[in-house]
N, C-alpha and C positions, 0 to 999 in steps of 0.2 A: 503494499500500502503505499503510495507516495504522494505530496502534497498537490501533484498537479494533476487532475483527469479532464483535461479540457475535452478530449474526446468524446466520453461519456455523453447519451444522448440526457437533455434539459426537458422535464414534464412539468406543466402547468398543472394542478392537482387541485381545482376547482370545487370544493365544500359548499354543497347546498344543505345550509341548515333546515331544520325545522323553523318556522314562521314562529309557532308559540313558545319553542323553547330552546337558540340555537348556541347549543352547544354538544358538545360530541367527546366521549371518552371512548379510549380504545386501550388495551390490556394486550402486551406483545409479551409470549415467552420464550421465543426464539425468532431468527429471522435469515437473511440470507448470510452466507459466510463472507460477502466483502459486497463494496458498494458499487451496485452493478446501474444505476441512475443516480441523476441529480435531479432537484424538483423544488418546487416553491408553490405557496400557497396565498390564497386570499384570505387569510384568516392568521391568528396567534396560533401558534403550537406551544405548549410546553410539556416537556416529557420529563419524568420523573423517574430516574433508575433506580428501582428497589434492590434490584441484586443483581451479581455480574459486573462487569465492565462495557462500556460502550464505545465506540470511535465514530466521530461527525467527521464530517467534511463542509466546513462553512464559509461557504464562499472561498473555498480551493485552501480552506488551511484546515489542515487535523488536528483533530485534540481529542482526550479521551474525559468521559462521564465515569466518571464512579458511585458506590453506592450512596444513596442519601443526599446527592445532587439534582439540580435541576439545568436542563437547557432550555431558556424563552427566546424564541424565536421571533420576530414581527413579521408581517405581512410582507410576501416579495422577495423574501430572502434565502438564495438559494443555498442546498445542503441534500446531505444523505447521511444515513448512519447504517452502521450493521454489531453485532456481538463479533469478536474475534474470537477464537478458537480457546475455550476453559474450561475449567474444572466448574462443576457446581453450576446450579438452575439460574440461567438469566432472564430477569425481569424489567421490563420498564413501562408506566404509564403515561398516555398520551393524551392532554386535553386540546381540543382546536374548539376556538370562538372568536367572535366578531364582537366587543364591547359598543361597540355603537348598537349593536342590534339587542347582544344580550341585556344591557339594562336600559334599554329605552324605557320599559316602565319605569324606572326611577327617575330617569332624566329625559320626559317628551319635549324638551325644547332642543336638545342634543348635549352632548358631554362636555365639561369644563375642558380646557387646553390640557389640564394637568391629567387628564386619566388618557391621552393620544400620544405620550412621551415616546412613548415606543417608537413611533413612526419616525421620527428626526432625531432622537438621542444617539449618538454614538458611544454604545454601550457593550461591556463584555457580554457575550451570550451564554456563557458556562456559569453560573452560580454555583459558589459552596456554600452546602447545607451547615457549614459554623458558623459565615457570617450573616447568610440570608434564613435562618435559621425559622422565625418568625412566618418569613413567605412558605418555607418548606411544611410548616405544619399547616399554613392554611390549605396549599395544597392536596396533603395528605386529608382533608377534612371535606374538600371539595371532591375530590373522588370517591370518598366514604359514602356522602350525600348522592350523586350519582350511581352509584353500585347498590346500596339499601335502597332509596328512594321511598322514604318514611315520609308522611304528612306534611305536606310544604315543603319541602326538599326544595323545590323552583326556587322559593324566595330564599332561601339559605345560601342555594349556589349563588343567584344573584349579588347579594349582600357581601358574601366572602370573595366573589370575582372584583365586587366596586374596593373592598379593604385593599384585596390584595395589590391592586394596580393604584392605590394611594403611597401602601408601604414602599413598591419598587420605585413609585415616583420622587419619594422624601429620597433614599438612596440615589438616586440617579440626576436628582436634579442640578449638581453641579457638574454634570459630563458637558461637554462640547458639542454645539450644534443643536441647543435648547434655549428657545429664545424665554423672555419674561420671569424675571428672578423674581418677584413677588406672587403673593398668591391673588386668586383676584375674589371680588365681594360678587354674593350670589346674586345681584341686583345687576350685574353687569355680564352674567351668561348668555343672555341673549344677541350682545353686541357680540361677544366672543365668538358663538355659535356661527353667526352672521358673516362675519369676518372669516371664519374656516371654511366654508361653503363657497362664498362670493369672493373670495380673496382677488380673482384679477379685475373686479369692478372698480370704478373710481371709488375713493374714499368721499362716505357721506355722512359729517361726522352730524350731522343734524337728524339723519334717519336712524341711526347708532342709537342716538341720543332718547328719540321716541320709542323704540325696540325696551328699552329700559325703563321708561316712565320716568324720566327725568328731563331737566331742560338741559339744553347744549353746555353753560356753564358748568352744570352739576356733574355732568356726566366727563366732562374733560378732566373737572378734578381728582375726580373718584377713580377715573381711569389710571391719571397720572400717579395718582396715591398708591394704588394696588399692585401697577406693574414697574414705577417707576420709569415713565418712557410716555411718549404720546400716542396715541392712535395710528397715527402715519408710522412710526417709526415700527410699533408692534406689525402693521399688517407689512409692511416692507418684511420682519422677522417671518410673518406666516407664508409669505412669499417664496422666501428661500429657502422655507421647511419643504414645502411642497414641491421646490424644485429641488431638492434633495432626495425625495420619494422617488421624484420620475427620472432622474439621473442614475438612479440605481436597481429601478426596476423596470426602465424602457429603453428600447433605440432610439426614442424620439431624439433629433439633433438639439443643438444646445439653444440655437437660435429660437428654433419652435418653443422649445421648452421657456424662453426667457419670454418670450410674448402671451405663451397659454398662461403663465402667471402671475399677467398685469404688467411686466416692465413695457416700455415703449421702445427699446431698444439694446441692441445687445450691450453695449458698452455701459450704460445703467445697470444692467444687471451682470455684467462681469464685477462692478464696482462696488455692490451693495455685497455680491457674494463674496466678495473678497475680506470687504468688512469684518461680516458677521462669521463666517465658515472659517477665513484664515488660510484659504486658500483658492484658485480657479477653480471654474467649475468641472473645467475636461480634468484637471489634477484629481479631486474631488471623485469623481467617476472612477477614474483608473485605480487610484488606490481602494475602493470600496467595491468593485465590479473585477473580479479576477476570471470569473465566469461569463462570459457574455453571451446573455440568454437571446439567439437569435434564433427563430423558428422552432422555439418550443412547440414539443408536443403536448396535448391538452387532454388531460384525464378528468374530467368533472366526478366529483363523489357525492352521493345525495346523503348527507347525514341525520337519517330520521330514525 
């Protein structure tokens, strides 16, 4: 097994979740003896190694996952895994879900930005049980709820996933490529949700204030206090975050990405990208995309 698998086929494995409870648990006792294809999902994948040792190819970087540790993969992150030959039983549990769908009953107006940190943050995908003991325990509990399915287990799972994302946000908020150092006020969530979905549109602070039920002056003041930046600065960060995701999950040209994320010229896109990320868009793409996702296979999976 080498750290370079450029000739392996790449598969897009789309998970089609049940609308009323969009989360899937898989239990795997054994798998192929080697990585025979690379794939990526349209959702988060969390792998919890219970026994044995796993080998992971994470964007062409090979690492091992030991019992008690977890692998947290954001959507559209290429990877592959297998259990190398070893003595004793090997076992791993996998969780697949989209927070936007799973937590919609809690946040009908859209998730606050803290819950989507994983889309833009440059973080280690392998998390040790020693440092992330609370998160590992929550994952154990989620697996138990999904296995036993006792009364109100769906509400319990949603609550634990919400807590899990908050705990991980706290530990990763200092990582690179994450914007907005302060926590937002609940009253600002409608504006944050709007900016997250309409990031390519021209900034209209009066409309954002209206969505929050505030005057323009109140909105600007509370936004500045919560995020330590103006709405325009925040919007630029959101646009760069969206661009980062597109750079690492698609083959779209950099100029097209700039225009699709609301920038009017390649020069302004490059300037703000370097200011926020610390590198050029091309360098960012090259550093984080060892595997080029051209002509991926498509393998939908109905998670019902």
